[in-house]
N, C-alpha and C positions, 0 to 999 in steps of 0.2 A: 170332423166337422170343419168347414171352411169358416174361419173367423174374419174373413176379409171385410164383410159388411160391418161387423162390430168394430174392427180396427179403424175403418174409415170414419165411422160415426164418432169415435173417441177423438181421433186426430183433428176432425173438422169442427167439432163443437155443434151446439144446437142453439138456435135463437128463437125466442118468442117475442111478443110485443113488449114485455116488461123485463125479461131476464135473458141472459146468454150463458150457456154452459160452455166454458172454455177448458181446454185440456189442463189438468192439474199438474203443476210443476213445482219443484222445491223453491224456486224464487218467490213463490206466492206465500210462503210459510209465515213471514212476519205479518203481513196484512191479515191472513187468516187467524193467526194466534190472537190478534187484537179483536177481530170480528167475532170470534168464538170464545172470548174470555169470560163472559158472564156466567158465574156459577149457577144461576137460575136456569139457564139454557140446559145445563148438564143434568139438572134434576129431571128434565124431560127426555133427553137423548142418551143419558147415561155417561159414565166416565167423569172426567174432570177437565178443566181448562189446561191446555198444554202451552208451555213456553215456546219460543221460536225454535230452539234446538230440538225439542221433542216433536214439534209439529213438522219440522224439516225431515226428521228421521221417519216419522209416520208416512209422509208423502213419498219418500224414497222407497219404503217397504211396499207401498201400494203400487208404485211405478215398476217395481221389480216383477210384479205379477204374481199370480197364484202359483204355489208349489204343486198344485193339482193340475196336471196337464189336460184334464177333461173340462176345465173351465178357464174363462178369460175375465180379468177384472178391467172394468172401464171406470175411469175416475175423472171428474170435472170439478172446477171451481165454479160457484154460482156468482155471476156478476150482474149488477143492476145496469140496465141500459141507460138510465137517466143520469148517471154520474160515473159509472165505471167501477164503483166500489165492489169489492168481493164481500159476500155476505154468508157464504157457507160452502159446503162441498156436497157432491152427489156421487154415489157409487152404484154401479150395476155389475152383476155377475152373470155372464153368459155361459150356460152349461151346454156341454156337448150332447 
């Protein structure tokens, strides 16, 4: 499968009127650790809040890509258009 379209989509990001999906990179870890720190959020999405080091390691694992060559991982940070704050992450897996 040609992952070119998926790769381009992840690299360019996606914008709506309220949100922009920007490529997820380790330098966003500190802001995301703060944005995702509420334990009540994790009652809904699972897991637990991660500190900056753990969030950085997670983003680096995601950036390394899937060990399964039949799929590609796409990862974004969710950014508010009205202030630029990061409020979450978005992942998609593209299967061959």
